[in-house]
N, C-alpha and C positions, 0 to 999 in steps of 0.2 A: 267581354269580361277580361280583366287584366290577368296576367299569368303569375304575378307575384302576390303571395298571400301571407298573412300573419299566421304562424303555426299555433294550434291550440296549446294551452299551457301544459297539458299532460304530455304532449309530444315533445315540446321544448325541454321539459324536465327530464324525459328519457334521454334526449340527446346530451344534456348536461351531465346526466348520470354516467353516460358512456365515457365521458372525459375523465371522471373521477374514479368510478367503480369498474375495475377491470376483472377482478376475481375476488373471492372471499378475503384474501390477504389484504386487498385494498380497503375493504370495509373495516377490518381489524385495525389497520394502521390509523385510519381517520378517527375511529372511536377511542382508541387508546390515547392518541394525541389530545383529543378533547378532554379525556379523563385527567391527563397530566396538566393541562391548562386550568382545570378546575381544582388543582392542588390535591389530587388524589394521591394517597401514599400506599394504598392497597388496591391493586387492580386485578380482576379475575376475568379471563377470557375463556368462554366455554363454547364448543362447537359440536355439531352433530353432522355426520356424513361429510366431513371435510368442509363444512360451511354451507353446503347445498340446502340442508334442512333448517339449520339454526346457527346463528352467530349471536352470542350474548356477551356483552361487556359491562361489568359492574365496577363501580368505584366508590370510595368513601370521601369524595371531594365535597365541594361547597353546595352542590345541588342547585336546583332552579325552582323559582316560584312558578305558579300556574301561568301567569302572564308571560314570563320569560320562556317557559317551556313551549308555549304556543308560538311565540315569535321565532324560536330556534328552528322551527320546521318551515318557516317562510323563506323563500329564496332571497339571498343577499341580506339576510338578517344576521347580526353578529353582536357579541358583547366585547369585541376586541378592537374595533375601530370606531373613531368618533369624528375624524376629519380626513381630508385627502392627504394631509401631512402624515397621518398615522399609517397610511398605506405604504409609505416608503421608509418606515422605521418600525417594523413589526417586532414586538417583544415576545410574542407567544408562538406556539407551534401551528396555530391556525394562520392564516386565512387565505383562501382563494375562493371567496364566495360562500364558504362554509359548506360542509358535505352532507349534513343531515337531510335536507330536502332532496338531494340527488339520490341518496340511499333509499329514502322512503318512497321515491318514485318508482323503484324497480323491486320492491319487496313488500312483505306484510310486516309493518313496522310498529314497534311498541316502545314507548318511552315512559319510564316511571322515575320520578325525582322528588326529593324533599330537601328543604333547607333546614338548618339547625334551629331556627326560630319559628318553624311552622309545626303545628300539631299533626297535620296530615300531609300526604304528598299528592301529586297529580299523576294520573294515568292517561296517556294519550295513545290512541290506536289509529293507524293510517294504513290503507291498502292501495298499492299502486299509485301513490301520490294523492289519494283522496281521503280527507279526514273522516273517520268513522265514528269516533266516540271520545269524549273527554270526561273523566270522572275523578272524584277524590278517592284516595286509597291510603291504607297504612303502608308505610315504607321506612326503611332506615335512611339516615342522612346520606346523601350522595345521589348517584344516578345509575340506573340500569337501562340499557338499550338492547332490545331483542330484535334481530333481523331474521325473519323466517321466509323460506322459499325464495331465495335470491334469484332474480331474473324470471320470476314466474310469469310475468306479463311481457317478457321480451325473449321468446323462445330462441330467436336467432342468436342472442348472446349466451343463453344458457347452454346451448349445444357445444359452445367452444370451451366450456369448462373441462378440465382434465380429470383424471381419475382422482378418487378420494385421497389416496396416498400422495399424489403430486400436489394437490391443493393444500393438504395439511403440511407438506414440506415447506411450501411458500409461507404459510401462516407461522410455522415454528421459526423460520428465519426472520420474519418480520418482528415477532415478539422478542426474539433474542436480540435483534439489532437495536430495538428501542430500549430494551432493558440494559444493554451495554452502556448506553448513554445516561441512564438514570439509576445510579447505584443505591440511592437512598429510598427507592420505591420497591415495594414487594409485588412481584408479578407471579400469577399462577395461570397455567394453561391446561385446559381439560378437553378431551375429545371422547364423545359418546359416554360421558360420565366418568372416564378414567383420567387421572392426572398424568399429563405428558411431561410437563416441566414446571419446576418451581425455582424462581430466583428470589431468594430471601434478601431483604434489605441489609446492606453492609455499610460499614463506616468508611472503608477505603475503596476508591475506584478500582485499584489493582485486584482486589478480591473479586469484584464482579467480572473483570476482564478474564481472570482465570476460570471463573464459573462458566462463562459463555464460550470462551475459546478452547478450554480443556486444560486439565492439570498438567499435561505433558509439556505445555508451552511455558509453564511458570518460570523456568530457568533460562528461557530463550527470548524473553521479552526485554527489549532495550528501551528504557524510559525516554520520552521526548520532553524537552522543556526549552522554550524560546519565546521572546517577546520583542515587539517593535512598537513602542508607544502603547496605545490602548489595545493593540492587536496581540494576541497571545496564542501559542500552540502548545498542546500537551498530548499525552497518550503514550503509545508504545509501538515499536516495530520489532519484528522477529529478526534474529540473527540470519545472515545469508545462508547458513547451513540448513535452515528450516524453511522450505518453500512448498508451494502447491501448484497444480497445473492450471488453476483458474484464479480469477481475481475475487472470488467469493469470500476470501478471508480478509478483505480490506473494508474497513468501516470508517466513514467520514462523517463528522458532526460539526455543524455550524450553529453556534449559539444553542446547542442542545438538540437541534433538528438533524436527523439522519438524512444524508443526501448522497447523490452521485455527482461528482464534479471532475471534469477532465483536467482542469488546471491543477487541482490538488493531487490527482492521481499522477499526472505528468511530473509534478515536483517530487512526489514520493519516489518514482522510478529514477529520477535524476540523482536523488540522494543515495540510491543503491548503485549508482554508475560503477561498472566494472566489478560488481560484486555478485550479480545474478546471472545465471546461465540463461540463454535465450529461451523464451516461452515458459519461464518459471516466474511465479508471483510470490511476494512475501505475505506474511500476516501483518496487518497494521490496524491500529486504532488511533485515529487522529481527531483530537478535539480542537476546534478553532473558535476563539472568542474574538469577535470583531464588533465595532460600534454598529448598532442596529441600522443607522442611516447609511452605512457603507456596504450593505449587502441587500440585494433584491431577492426575496424569497418567493416572489409572485410570478415566477417564470413559467412554471408548469402546473397544469390543473391538479396533478397528484402531489404537488409541493415537494418533489424529490430532486429538484434542481435549483441552483442559486446562481446569481451573477454578482461578482465582486466589483466594487467601484475601483479598487486598486489591485487588480489581479496579479500584476507583476510583483508587487510588494509581498503579497500572500505567497506567491510561488517561491520567491527567494527565501522567505522565512522558513517555509516547510522544508525546502531542499537542504538548507544549511542545518536545520534541526535534525533531520534524518542522518546526514553525514556525521554530525557531531555525536549522535547517539551510537551509531555503528562504530565510530572510532573509539569511543570510550569502552564499548563492549569488547572490541578486539584486543584491548590492552589487558583484559582480565579473564577472558573466557578460558584460557589455557589451564587455569588452576581448578576448573570445575568440569570433570569428565562427564560425558553424557551417560545417564543410566542405561545399562544394557537391556535391550529388549523392550524399551518403552514404546508405546503406541505411536508416538510422534516420529520414531525412527523410520516409519514406513515412508515418510515424506522427505527424509533427509537426502541430501545430494550424495553423501558418502555411503556407498552400499555395503562393502565388506566390513564386518565388525563394528560399523557405525562409529568411527573415530571422530574426535572433535577437531576443529580447525586450530592451527597453531597461531599464536601471536608472537610479538616481537621479542619477548624476553623470558628468561627462566630465572627463578630465584635461586640463591645458593642452596644446595642440598644439605640437610642436617648432618649427613654423614659424608661430607665431601671428601674427607681424607681416605675413605674406603676405596674410592676410584683409583687413586694413585697407588694403592697397595695391590691392586689386582694385576694379575699377569697380563702383559701386553697392553695395559692401559696407560702406562707412564709415557708422557710425550718425550721424544728424543730432543737433545739439546740443539735447537736450531731456531733461527729467527722466524717470527711469525709472518704469514702471508699478509700483505696489505689488503685491507677491506676493499680498496678500490679496484683490485684486480678482477678482471671479468673473463669468463670462458670465451674462446674465440668463436666467431660466427662460422668459420670454415672448419671442416673436419680436422682434428688434431693430427700431428705427425705420428708415425709409429712409436709406441712407447718402449722405453728401455728401463731396466731395473734401476731404481734410484738408490743412491747410497744414503746412509743415515743422515749425513750432513746436508744432502740435497732435499730430503723429504720434508714436506710441510708439517708443522706440529699438529698433533691430533686434537689437542685442547687449545682453543683460541682464547688466550687471556685478554686480548685487546677488544673482544666483542661483548655485546650484551648477553649473548647466549653461549653456553658451553656445549660443544658437540664433539663426538668422535665418529669419524667416517667408518661405517661398517662394511659397506659394499654397494653393489648395484643390482637391481632386479630387472632382468630382461633388457638391460642397457637403456632403461627408460626411467626407472624409479630409484632415487638415491636413498640409502638407508643410513641414518645417523642415530647414535645412542646419545641421549641427553641425560642430565642429572634427574630428569623427571619421568623419562619414558623413552619410547621408540618414535623417531621421526621418519616420515616417508615423504620424499619430495619428488614431484613431477618435474624433471629437469627442463623439459620444453616449456611448460607453463611458467615455471619460475624464471627462466631466462627471458621469456617473452615479457614478463612484468618488468624486469630490469631494463631491457632495451626500450620498452614503451615509455617508461618514465624519463629515460634520457632523451628520447626523441621529443617527448612532450615539452620538456624544459627548453630544448633547443628551439622548438617551433614557437614557444611562447616568447622567447627572446627576440626573434626576428622571423617573420613569415616571408620567405623568398617568393617572389612572383615572377612569372614569365609572360612576355607579350605574345598574344596569339597571332599566328601568321595570317589567319583569316578570322576576323571577329565573328562571334556568334551573336545572332539576334534573338530577341525575346519579344513576343506579342503578349501583352498583359491586359487583364481586365481592370476596371476602375479600382476595386479593392486592392488587387495585387500591386497596381501602380502606386497607390498611396502608401502602402507598406514599404515598397522598394525605396521610394523617396525618403522615407523616414529612417531606413536602416543603411543607407549608402555609406555613412562613416564606419559602421561596424563591418560591413563587407570590405571596405577599403583596408581596414586593419587586418583582415584575413587574407589579403592579397588580390582581391577582385577589383578591377577597374571597369565600371559600368557607366555608360553615358547615354543621354537621350538621343534617339535616332529619328525623331519625328512621330507625332501622334502618340499612340500607345506602344510604340516600338522602341526597344532599348538595345544597345550594342555592348557586348562583353568584350573589352579590349585586352584584358589580362586576367590570369587566374593563378592560384598558388602552385608552385612547382610540385608540391606534394601530390597534387591532383593531375599530374601529367598523364596523358593517355585517356582521360575521362572527360566526356562532354560537360561543359559548364552550364549550359542553358537549362537542361532538365534539372540539374542540381539546384540552381537558383530558384526555379519554379517550385520545386518541392519545399525548399526552405521557406518561401513566401507563404505557401499554403499551410505549412506547419505553424508559422507565426500566427496566421489568422485563426487557425483552429485552436491552438493551445494558448494563445494570447501571451506568448513568451518569446523573447529574443534568443533564448539559450540554444534553440535548434540551429542557429546560424553556425555554431561551432561543430555540429555533428558530422558534417562532411569531412572536415579536417581530422576529427577524432577517428572516424572510420578508416581514413587513410593511414593514420599513425598506427592503428592497431594491425592493419594489414602488413605494413612495413615491419613492425616488431615481430610478427609471426614469421615472416620470411627470413629475418635476420637472426632469430633465436636458434640455439642448438636444437637439433631434431631428436625425436625419439629414436632409439636404437643407435644413437651416435655416442660411442664410448667416451667417457671422460676419465681423466686421471684423478688421483686422489687430491692433488693440488687444485685442479679445476673444480672438483666437487666442493671442496672447502671454500674456495673463492666464490663459488656460486651462492652458497648459503650465506656467506658473509655479506655479499652485495644485496641479496634478497632482504636481509635484515635491516638494511638502510632505506628501503623503499617506503613510500608513504602508505601504500596498501599492499603489504607483502603476502597476504593470504589468498589473493585471487589474481588470475591472469586478466588481461584487459577485456576478455570476453566473459568474465565472471566465473570461470572454472576454478576450483581450489588449486593452489600451488603446493600446499603441504598439509598433511594431517598428522595427528599424534595419537598414539596409544599410551596412556599413562601406565606406569607400572601396576597401579592398583587394578586397572582394567585387565591387564594381561594376567596378573595373579588370580583374579576372579575367574577369568576364562579357563585357567588351568586348575581351578578349584583349590588354589593355595590360600585363598581368602574367601570368607563367607560374605 
């Protein structure tokens, strides 16, 4: 007797169910997406005991006839595909074989549905994948699917379910994630008969975003908008001041389908380059519209991954959209102080007093003349310091008392911002009075940003390379070899000279001077692996970027290195000319601001 056998249908259905149905949240996702495909505008999700006992999803969509309802529970039956061409241009939230048979195979399943032109509906009952009963029944237009005793016939799977609270947490996140992408649909979630969450239909997507993400984020969301032909990107990203410890605040939608995608996430982080502290994640809602034949949604059984036909194009579009959104936000955020004591403050980078990040300009104060009238605020008659002046990298010489004619002006008329140097806190933080409030500048982070941008401009103009005394060799696999061959021009532009050395071996003949003292072979290997994984050539620049950041850190003035008043004013002047003045190359804030309104409120001078 042969050792290879055809599995019974009930066993194969359980195996298929294992690919689609991981936990109650998986069932909820499949059923809610089916409800949306049926044009449901009101969807209710009710669970008992975290979904172990009952999962019930009801909608007011188009419903199904008796024949269609019976076909829907057959494997590989669908209303969403008619030819093999449709498989690669899917317009709906289905298909990967359709989930109803898989769910019915591991539960006590009940489907009730009625179309608008039918007098009665159909009631279908299935237990463990076996059809039990089909009868006519009275029912509203739409579909209601009840899933009882999930995994009752697969105890090995059932024992891996977590606690009720844990499973409900996954369900809440699933419903909220789908609701975020469908603002015109009303969603209601109940548990053990009690309403957990309601998302009312709204006219504007931003209203649903605030409803899902929280009211505290309303003033910190930067709108995204970009297009490249038929491909468009929209949504919101949070300001760099508002982050969290995990990526759970990142929501990605492709043609309305919520997904997880490394290319999109990598592009998001590149858009935040030099604005985020390591191991911190932004909030983001990214909607991607792409021609249906340019994206494969049939990659994963749970339909939560996609593959783009032009991933590099998508990557660049999202990266640039995020950078533009943050740049626009940084030009205006100074005029809107954060509300004191808001719940979102718990996640803010700035701990004491929760100040907001400063941007590059301050408007004229309504009472600008009052500053000149104050004692000690009038600038002495002296020539302004040039904005190009920079604090020295080495410790300054011993200070002597400057005469009035030698002293730098306290108000800088030649700059976009007006500041008066107040003093230094612990020889690390520079204090300035502006027309709008109090500025606090981290002298090391600020100078690090200035030096980094100068080094970056110099490196972009010409990357100096040095010949290696002893060439380094690389042994590459087939994929790595193909990628290396394709990116040799980009590597040459960065200062790398790499030549074939026979077979799958390559020899690195030269490397950028900036990387002196560092082995090039492991760096190239990591680059190639990143290109393969992220499907983006942007990682080729990362090694040079890291080196520039290290050099900037070493060349910048240190904490506890005393600066003169002239040096402090020159520092803030140059900082204001930077492309990204609010963050050091590693993402830490360079400066924060306490508006006068915030200070007055803290001292109860203002209600």
